[in-house]
C-alpha positions, -999 to +999 in steps of 0.1 A: +624-864+153+613-830+140+636-809+123+625-774+116+623-766+080+618-732+071+590-733+044+587-710+019+554-700+005+548-710-033+560-687-061+545-677-094+563-679-121+571-639-131+543-624-157+553-623-192+573-594-212+562-577-235+588-584-257+587-605-276+550-602-289+531-632-297+527-646-333+494-632-334+508-598-329+533-599-356+507-609-380+488-578-372+518-555-378+521-571-415+488-569-421+486-531-410+518-525-428+507-540-460+472-522-457+491-486-449+513-490-481+481-502-502+459-470-488+492-449-493+494-462-533+456-454-532+459-421-522+488-409-543+470-423-575+434-402-566+460-372-556+478-376-590+445-381-612+432-347-590+461-331-603+461-344-640+423-338-643+431-300-633+458-295-655+440-305-682+408-281-672+433-249-671+448-259-701+411-262-721+401-229-700+432-211-710+420-218-746+384-208-744+403-175-729+425-172-758+398-180-786+363-170-775+336-193-795+325-165-809+356-147-821+377-176-834+359-208-839+386-223-862+417-220-842+398-222-807+386-260-827+422-264-838+440-259-801+410-280-785+421-309-809+458-308-798+449-309-767+428-339-773+456-354-792+477-347-764+454-363-737+446-395-760+486-402-756+486-407-724+454-423-722+459-448-750+488-439-775+475-464-799+442-444-801+466-412-806+477-421-840+442-426-851+426-403-879+391-393-895+360-413-883+385-438-864+399-409-845+359-402-835+347-434-829+376-438-806+368-405-788+331-419-788+345-448-769+319-473-750+293-445-753+258-458-772+249-424-784+280-414-804+283-379-796+315-372-818+308-397-848+270-386-849+267-358-827+281-324-822+316-337-815+322-342-851+330-304-853+363-317-837+375-334-869+361-308-896+357-276-880+395-262-875+398-265-918+362-246-926+368-208-929+333-204-910+321-221-883+293-213-859+292-203-828+263-222-818+282-254-829+315-248-811+294-243-778+275-278-781+307-295-786+325-276-757+308-301-733+317-331-751+351-324-752+351-311-714+338-346-704+363-366-724+388-348-711+374-352-672+369-389-680+405-394-694+417-376-665+396-400-637+412-428-653+444-416-642+465-420-676+452-390-695 
């Protein structure tokens, strides 16, 4: 007895679809999103520091333009002292409240050379109140002030 049954060829299962992705792809997506978020925050912080540094340097240069060291050194030092105080309020509010030698030590920070408390930066404390300030002393203090402002701005809190 022979029965002729039609035999079909072997059927392979259908190819897997692209959705839903395998768990490894989900994990990769989470890692990439977290990385993009972290990089975005870093880029935004760097841009903020760059804008802050530019703003402080423009203010510094504007003060120098208004009061040339050779013409009005006492007024120049007074306005630079105010700019340093405003920058210090954002960098370290407790440091901006200091006065006298404590203020100069705060400006020195971690610098072992102590350029403010034992160097040309000392003029920032005494210069605005002296009737005759030499322009050479002012020129010696200007790079210190500019560097301190730049450092504070680079830290992102100035």
